[in-house]
C-alpha positions in Angstrom: 239.8 158.4 201.9 240.2 161.6 199.9 244.0 161.8 200.1 246.5 159.1 200.2 248.4 160.8 203.1 245.4 161.5 205.3 245.1 159.8 208.7 241.4 159.5 209.8 241.3 159.7 213.6 238.3 160.0 215.9 237.8 163.6 216.8 237.8 163.0 220.6 241.2 161.5 220.4 242.8 164.6 219.0 241.1 167.2 221.0 244.1 168.3 223.0 247.1 167.5 220.8 247.5 170.7 218.9 247.7 172.7 222.1 250.3 170.2 223.5 252.5 170.9 220.4 252.7 174.5 221.5 253.0 173.8 225.3 256.2 175.1 227.0 258.3 172.6 228.8 257.5 172.5 232.5 260.9 172.7 234.3 259.5 170.7 237.2 258.7 167.8 234.9 261.8 167.9 232.7 265.3 169.1 233.8 268.2 168.9 231.4 270.7 169.0 234.3 269.1 166.1 236.1 268.8 164.2 232.8 272.5 164.8 232.1 273.5 163.7 235.6 271.5 160.4 235.2 273.0 159.6 231.8 276.5 160.3 233.1 276.0 158.1 236.1 274.9 155.3 233.7 277.9 156.0 231.4 275.4 156.2 228.6 276.4 159.7 227.5 278.8 162.2 229.1 278.7 165.0 226.6 276.1 167.6 227.5 276.1 169.1 224.0 275.3 165.7 222.6 272.5 165.3 225.1 271.2 168.7 224.2 271.1 167.8 220.5 269.1 164.7 221.3 266.7 166.7 223.4 266.3 169.2 220.6 265.7 166.6 217.9 263.5 164.1 219.9 261.6 166.4 222.3 261.1 163.9 225.1 258.9 166.2 227.2 256.4 166.6 224.4 256.7 162.9 223.5 255.4 161.9 226.9 252.8 164.7 227.0 251.2 163.5 223.7 250.8 160.1 225.4 249.8 161.3 228.8 247.3 163.8 227.5 245.5 164.3 230.8 248.3 164.5 233.3 247.1 164.4 237.0 248.6 167.1 239.1 249.9 164.9 241.9 253.4 164.0 243.1 253.2 160.3 241.9 252.2 161.1 238.3 254.5 164.0 238.0 257.5 162.0 239.2 256.6 159.1 236.8 256.3 161.6 233.9 259.9 162.7 234.5 261.1 159.1 234.6 259.3 158.2 231.3 260.6 161.4 229.6 264.2 160.9 230.7 264.1 157.3 229.6 262.7 158.3 226.2 265.8 160.3 225.6 268.0 157.5 226.9 266.2 155.1 224.4 267.0 157.3 221.5 270.7 157.4 222.5 270.9 153.7 223.1 268.9 152.7 220.1 271.1 154.6 217.7 274.0 152.4 219.1 272.1 149.1 219.2 270.8 149.2 215.7 274.5 149.0 214.5 275.4 146.0 216.7 276.0 142.5 215.3 273.8 139.7 216.1 276.5 138.2 218.4 276.7 141.5 220.3 273.0 141.8 220.6 272.7 138.3 222.0 275.3 139.3 224.7 273.2 142.3 225.6 270.0 140.2 225.7 271.6 137.5 227.9 272.8 140.2 230.3 269.4 141.8 230.6 267.9 138.4 231.4 270.6 137.6 234.0 270.2 141.1 235.6 266.4 140.8 235.7 266.7 137.4 237.5 269.1 139.0 240.0 266.9 142.0 240.7 263.6 140.0 240.9 265.0 138.0 243.7 265.6 141.2 245.7 262.2 142.8 245.4 261.0 145.0 247.1 264.6 146.2 247.3 266.4 147.4 244.2 270.1 147.6 243.4 271.8 150.9 242.7 273.4 151.7 239.3 276.8 151.0 240.7 275.6 147.6 242.0 274.1 146.7 238.6 277.4 147.6 236.9 279.3 145.4 239.4 277.0 142.5 238.8 277.2 142.7 235.0 281.0 143.0 235.2 281.0 139.8 237.3 279.0 138.2 234.4 281.8 139.1 232.0 279.7 141.5 229.9 281.7 143.8 227.8 281.9 147.0 229.7 280.8 149.2 226.8 277.5 147.4 226.6 276.6 147.7 230.3 275.0 151.2 230.0 272.7 149.8 227.3 271.3 147.2 229.8 271.2 149.1 233.0 269.4 152.3 231.9 266.2 150.4 231.3 266.6 148.4 234.5 267.2 151.5 236.5 264.1 153.1 234.9 261.8 150.2 235.8 263.3 149.9 239.3 262.6 153.6 239.8 259.1 153.3 238.5 258.3 150.6 241.1 260.1 152.5 243.9 258.2 155.7 243.1 254.8 154.0 243.1 255.6 152.3 246.5 256.8 155.6 248.0 254.1 158.0 246.7 250.9 155.9 246.6 248.8 153.5 248.6 248.8 150.7 246.1 249.6 147.3 247.6 253.1 145.8 247.2 251.6 143.0 245.1 249.9 145.4 242.7 253.1 147.4 242.3 255.1 144.2 241.8 252.8 143.0 239.1 252.8 146.3 237.3 256.6 146.3 237.5 256.9 142.8 236.2 254.7 143.5 233.1 256.7 146.7 232.5 260.0 144.7 232.6 258.6 142.1 230.2 257.7 144.9 227.7 261.3 146.2 228.0 262.6 142.7 227.4 260.4 142.4 224.3 262.1 145.5 223.0 265.5 143.9 223.3 264.2 140.8 221.7 262.8 142.8 218.8 266.2 144.6 218.2 268.0 141.3 218.5 265.8 139.8 215.8 266.1 142.9 213.7 269.9 143.0 213.5 270.0 139.4 212.1 266.8 139.7 210.0 266.5 139.6 206.3 263.9 142.0 204.9 261.0 139.9 203.8 257.2 139.8 203.7 255.2 142.2 205.7 253.5 139.4 207.6 256.9 138.1 208.7 258.3 141.5 209.8 255.4 143.0 211.7 256.3 141.7 215.1 260.0 142.2 214.8 259.5 145.8 213.9 256.7 146.4 216.4 258.8 145.1 219.4 262.0 146.9 218.2 260.1 150.2 218.2 259.9 150.1 222.0 256.8 152.3 222.0 254.6 149.9 224.0 256.7 150.7 227.1 255.4 154.3 227.0 251.7 153.6 226.3 251.8 151.2 229.3 252.3 154.2 231.6 248.7 155.0 231.2 247.5 152.4 233.7 249.2 154.2 236.5 248.7 157.7 235.1 245.0 157.0 234.8 244.9 156.0 238.5 243.5 152.5 237.7 246.4 150.3 238.7 245.0 147.0 239.8 241.5 147.9 238.8 241.4 146.7 235.2 243.5 143.4 235.3 240.5 141.4 234.2 240.8 143.1 230.8 244.5 142.6 230.2 244.1 140.7 226.9 242.1 143.6 225.5 244.5 146.1 226.9 247.5 144.3 225.4 245.8 144.3 222.0 245.3 148.0 222.3 248.9 148.5 223.4 249.9 146.4 220.3 247.8 148.5 218.0 249.1 151.8 219.5 252.7 150.6 219.2 252.2 149.5 215.6 250.6 152.8 214.8 253.6 154.6 216.3 256.0 152.3 214.4 254.4 152.7 211.0 254.2 156.5 211.3 257.8 156.5 212.4 258.9 154.3 209.5 257.2 156.7 207.0 258.9 159.7 208.5 262.3 158.1 209.1 262.5 156.1 205.8 265.0 158.2 204.1 267.2 158.5 207.2 267.1 154.8 207.9 267.9 153.8 204.4 271.1 155.9 204.6 272.4 153.9 207.6 274.6 150.8 207.4 272.2 148.8 209.6 269.6 146.1 209.4 266.4 147.9 210.0 263.0 146.4 209.1 261.4 149.6 208.0 257.9 148.8 206.9 258.0 151.1 203.8 261.1 149.1 202.7 259.5 145.8 203.7 256.5 146.5 201.4 258.8 147.3 198.5 261.2 144.4 199.0 258.3 142.0 199.5 256.7 143.2 196.3 253.6 144.2 198.1 254.0 147.8 196.7 255.8 149.2 193.7 258.1 152.0 194.7 258.1 154.4 197.6 254.9 156.3 196.9 252.8 153.2 196.7 254.4 151.8 199.8 253.7 154.9 201.8 250.1 155.0 200.5 249.8 151.4 201.6 251.2 152.3 205.1 248.6 155.1 205.4 245.8 152.6 204.6 247.2 150.3 207.3 247.4 153.1 209.8 243.8 154.0 209.2 242.8 150.4 209.6 244.6 150.2 212.9 242.9 153.3 214.2 239.5 152.0 213.2 240.0 148.6 214.8 241.3 150.2 218.0 238.3 152.6 218.2 235.9 149.7 217.6 237.5 147.6 220.3 237.4 150.5 222.8 233.7 151.3 222.1 232.7 147.7 222.2 234.4 147.3 225.6 232.6 150.3 226.9 229.2 148.9 225.8 230.0 145.6 227.5 231.1 147.3 230.7 228.8 150.3 231.1 229.5 150.8 234.8 233.2 150.3 234.8 234.4 153.9 234.8 238.0 152.9 235.6 238.1 150.9 232.3 236.4 153.8 230.4 239.0 156.3 231.6 241.9 154.1 230.7 240.4 153.2 227.2 239.8 156.9 226.4 243.4 157.7 227.4 244.8 154.8 225.3 242.8 156.2 222.3 244.3 159.7 222.8 247.8 158.3 223.3 247.5 156.2 220.1 246.7 159.4 218.1 249.5 161.1 220.0 252.1 159.2 218.1 251.3 161.0 214.9 252.0 164.4 216.6 255.2 163.0 218.2 256.6 162.0 214.8 255.2 164.8 212.7 256.5 167.6 214.9 259.9 166.0 215.7 262.8 167.9 214.3 264.5 164.5 213.9 262.4 164.0 210.8 262.2 167.5 209.4 263.9 166.3 206.2 261.3 163.6 205.6 259.7 163.9 202.1 256.6 162.2 203.4 254.3 164.5 205.5 251.0 163.1 206.7 247.9 165.0 207.8 245.1 164.3 210.1 241.3 164.4 209.4 239.0 164.4 212.5 236.3 161.7 212.1 233.0 163.2 213.3 230.4 161.4 215.4 228.2 160.5 212.4 231.0 158.4 210.8 232.1 157.1 214.2 228.6 155.7 214.6 229.1 153.8 211.4 232.4 152.5 212.7 230.7 151.3 215.9 228.0 149.5 214.0 230.4 147.4 212.0 232.7 146.5 215.0 232.2 142.7 214.5 233.3 142.7 210.9 236.5 140.8 210.1 239.5 143.1 210.7 241.7 143.9 207.7 244.4 141.3 207.1 247.2 143.9 207.8 245.8 144.3 211.4 245.1 140.6 212.1 248.7 139.8 213.1 248.2 142.2 216.1 245.0 140.5 217.4 244.9 137.7 219.8 242.0 135.8 218.1 243.7 136.0 214.7 247.4 135.5 215.6 249.2 132.9 217.6 252.1 135.2 218.0 249.9 138.0 219.4 248.5 135.5 221.9 251.9 134.3 222.9 253.3 137.8 223.4 250.1 138.9 225.3 250.4 135.8 227.6 254.1 136.6 228.2 253.3 140.1 229.4 250.5 138.8 231.6 252.8 136.2 233.1 255.3 138.9 234.2 258.1 136.5 233.4 261.0 137.5 231.1 261.9 134.9 228.4 263.9 137.0 226.1 264.1 134.5 223.2 260.7 132.8 223.5 258.3 135.2 221.8 259.4 135.9 218.2 
């Protein structure tokens, strides 16, 4: 690697991203007024100027576009795009609150999510309204100020399932299973934040999964199964897909931690920033070396993901549904760099990364060494190398929320 801040990414994965950076917002896919109305109904945020600032700083429309690179022009995918974009903004608002909560408060929020999920699951294929979810959580004695931080994600997942049932021909069972895996991924986010607020910064190997789950990014990459039109057609490959989701999420998290390091270190919060983790765990001396180490990790994650994707294609030459999804996951993984790099939220970051497109000749070499042992920094994400990765993958596949049973 010629420069310590260069990310080496397969050229096909970054073919469209520079154009997406400049793409104007499609008002049919993202409406500030509709977003404000939803956030107000949730009681998550009532101040339009605050919402506008979050939109300006986080760019939720472009966030989702960098993940859903090839957006089908149909009613289902366009509606789902809006749901994911609106919820990305809600996550930023809520996450800025949750990262300052105590471990006792976070446990109350996690308990409430589990209780509400059990309640909603019993009603499928019917879903409660926002008002009904508020009423239920009040009956469970949850502090009223925490209710919006539970129900926004539940309302999102409910609306995803309802939209698929209303605008597609997928069977009820296929929709339910997609919904259940989505809900588990959301629960894993809460579990990650819960672990993070009570966590003492330690070794990289101990912080990987806490930070990965607390990032919440896996929820957005998962959208590709429906956006690619392959819902129910790739379920035999779920362990592989989960590994790729883990890798994409980890890539997103490490890029975020590089760009947000200065901001996060100024907060009075327990945040397992990976740059900080490497320094505190004495795996790097100082910020510069820690960032360089993070870039090496990012390049390893990209290479392992590419190798897994290409190997899966070779082993399934006739499965075009799988090929389409795998290619989209690759582009979405690369998309996280563009999301962070062009986010005004991190304009003040002293660490700016660049991208080098890996051409086919070098990619051929990557494919030839696909069976080599993966770097130790990536092994915690891989099912055959990590009991925790296997446990979390199995939890997602089960569709059952167990909010304290994974970390």
